[in-house]
Structure formats: C-alpha cells, structure tokens
N, C-alpha and C positions, 0 to 999 in steps of 0.2 A: 527789566524783562527784555528791552531792546538789546541791551548789552549781551545777554545770554544768547539771544537769537543770532546776533552778529557773530559771536564766538563759534556757535555750532555750525553756521554757514561757512565760516573760514576753515574750520577743521574738515568739513565735508569736501570743500574745494581742494584742500591739500591732499586729502586721501585719494580723490579722483585723479589728481595730477600724478601722484606717486604711482597709482595703479597703471596709468597710461605709460609711464616711463619704465616701470619694472613689473612685468606680468607676475602674478602670484605663482609660487612654486607648488608642485604637487608632492605632498608628503615630505616636504623638506628637501626634495631633490632638485636638480637643475631643470630648466625648461625642457619639455619633451622635444626630441629632435627626430624628424622623419625624413627618409630618403626613398627614392624610387630607382628601379633599374629596368631598362627595356631588354627583356630576356631574348626576344626575337633578334634584336641587333647583335647580341653576343653569339648567335649561331650563324651569322652571315660571313661568308668567306672573304668578302671585301673588308670586313672589320677585324676578324680574328684569323691570324695566319694559320693556325692549326686546323681550322675548318677547311681551308683551301687544300691542305695536304691530305686530309681525310677524304675529300672529294676526289682527289687524284687516285687514292688507293681504292675507293669504291668503283671508279671507272675501270681500273685495272681488273678488279674482280669481275665486273660486268663483262668486259671484253673476253676474259678467260672463259667465263661461263658460256658466252655465245660462240666462242671458238670451238669448244668441246662439242656443243650441240651441232654446230655446222659440220664438223668432221663426221659425226654419226649420221647426220642427214645425207651427206655425200655418199657414205658407204651404203646407206639404205637404198639410195637411188641406183647405185651400181648393182646391188643385189637384185633389185626389182627388174632391172633390164636383163640381167642374166636369167632370172626365173622365167620371164616372158619369152625368152628366146629358146627355152628348152621344152621338149615335148612333155606332156603331162605324165606319160607312162614311165619316164626316166627316173631312176633312183636318185640321180644327182639333183633333179629338180626338187624332190621331197626334202633332201638334205639342205638345199639352199633355202627352202621355205622355212625350215626349222631354224636355220641361222638367222633368217630375216625376223622371225618372231622374237627370238632371243635378243636381237639387236634393238627391236622396238621397246622391249622391256628395259634394256639398258638405257635407252634414251629417256624413257619416262623417269627412271631412277635418277639419272644425271640431272634432268630438268628440276625435279623436286629437291634433290640434295643441294644443287647449286643455288637454287632460289633460297632455300632455308639458310645456308651458310652466309649468303649475301645479306639477308635480313637480320641474321644474328649479329654480324659485324656492324651493320648500320645501327641496330638498337644499342649494342654495347658501347659504341663510340658516342652516341647521343647521350647515354647515361653518364659516361665518363666526363664529357664536356659539361653537362649539367652539374655534376658534383664539383667540378673545378670552378665553375661560376659561383656556386654557393659558397665554396671555401674562400674564394677571393672576396666576395661580397661581405662575408662574416669578418674577414681580416680588416677590410676597409672600414666597416661599421665600428669595430672595436677601436681602431686607431683614430677615427674622426668623431667618436662618441655618438654614433647614431643609436637611437632606441629601437627603431623599427625601419626595415627596408621592405617596400612593396614592389611587386611586379607591375609594370605598366607598358602596354603596347596597344595601339589601336587595332581593332579587328578588321580584317579585310572583308567587306560586305558585298563588293561588286561581283556579279556573275556567280553567285552562290545559291544553292537551293535553299528554300525556306527553313528547313530543319537545321542546316549548317549555320545559317545566319543567326538563328535564335540561339544556338549553342555558343557561337562566338560572342554574342552580346552578353549572354549569361555568365560566361567565363571571364569577362572583363573585371579586373580587380579595382582599378583606379579610373575614375571618369575625368579627373582634372588634377594636374600637379604643376606647380611653379617650376620653371627651368632651373631655379637655384637648388632644388632638392634632387635633381637628376644626377646620379653618379655613374651613369652608363659608360661615359667616356673614360672615367677613372678606372672602372672595372676592366674595360677592354685593354687599356694601356697596361695594366698589371698583368693581365692574361698573356698579352704579347711579349712583355718583358720576361716573364717566367718561362714561356715557351722557347724564346731565343736562348736563354741560359740552359734549358734542358737539352736543346739540340746541340749546343756547344759541348755539353757534358752528358753524353748519352748513358743511360743505365746499362748494366750488364747482367746477363742471365747466369745464375749459379749453375755450374755443370752437374751438381749433385741434386739439389732440391728443385732446380728449374724455376726459381723465383727471381724477381728483379731486385737489383741492389743499386744504390746510388753510385755515380761514377767515382766519387772520392774514396769509396770503401774498397779496401784490398781483400778483406775477408767477408764472407757472406753474413749479413746481419738480418736478412729477411726471414730466416728460419732459426729458431732457438737451437743451440748446440750443433748447428750445421758446420761442417769442416771445409766447406767449399771455398775455393780461391778464385780470384778474378782471372779470367782467361788471358 
C-alpha cells in the first residue's frame, strides 16, 4: 500500500512540475498571445510625423477661414460708416443698407460653410489615421503571432466635469498590462516608415476618373477599365 501511495505522489509531483514548465494548450493550439496599443499616442504629432503635417494643414485652413471672415468684417465696417454718413432720405443710403444686409448674409454663409469644411477635413483625417493604425496593428499582429490586441491608455481625469470623468473611466478597456505586451512603439515606427516611403513616392490623380494611383503605376489601376495615364 505504501508503495502505491509513493508512486501516486511521485506521479503527481511530476505532473505539477511539467505543468509549471509547460502551460496547457487551448484546443491543441499554441499559448494565447496578447498585446496592447496606446491609441492616443498614435495620434500625437510628437510621435507620428503624419499627424504633424495634418496639424499644419488644419492651421492653414483655419487661417484661410479667419482671413475670409476678416475681409467681410472689414467691408461691413466700411459700409456701416458710409451708411451712417448719409441722410436717411437719400436713395443711396437705402442701396447701401441693402448691400450691407446681403453682406451680412454672405458672412453667415461663409462662417457656417468654412466651419463645416474644416470639421469635415478634421473628421476625415482622423478616420484615415485610425484606419491606418488598425491596418498596421493587424499586420504586426499577424507577423508576431498575436491572438488579440487591445487598446490601452490612461484616461485624463484632472479638471474634468463629473460626467466626462465617468465616461472616460467606463471607456477604459485595459486596467493593467505588462510593458512586454505593449507594441505601441512598434506600431508608430511602422507608421512613420510607411509615411516616409509614401512621401518619397507620392500618389498621382488620374486625369479621367480623378482617383488616386500608386506612384509606380503608369496606367490608372484605381478604376476598372479606366484609360487614364500618369500625368
């Protein structure tokens, strides 16, 4: 009986040791591999060069928007001065007033239109960058054999209203992760490398279908059966 107990104890010890050295596999597959990416970092201009250039373009659009409004405001001030200097019974004063009202309408349109175009560009570029990050993350995950990549970034809780703080906390995906599973630097490096190549080999717009083609293409490949040639 003692011999049987000794044998069972030895087998249990061996099984424990083996389990400690070689974790059990799931459904015959390799051990699950998890990674995380700080998405917020990928949108920082200090990290991703493309964001820096987008910020420059956004500033240009903002400056142009403010310049147009400034020109209209200047003209409105001039018209107002002219109107105030004319007698009320003069026909010219009525004409100037009508022009002033029309210009006010133009300013309102320019203000709304400019703001809309600015926000559209902002949203479109954010979505574009997000899709690029996802594509690069997927590429790295396949190459490095990751099974799952999660978003991880600490919410900014300082000087926020209670509703915003609660929302930021609830949106947190990962509460803790080991530095060894963070592939953010790898993602940013790949993004910057690809952007440098893209800048060195800019896409061209087809003169016929108006769609983008890769620099190496001499004929339009963006649209099926398009006969466009590289300018």
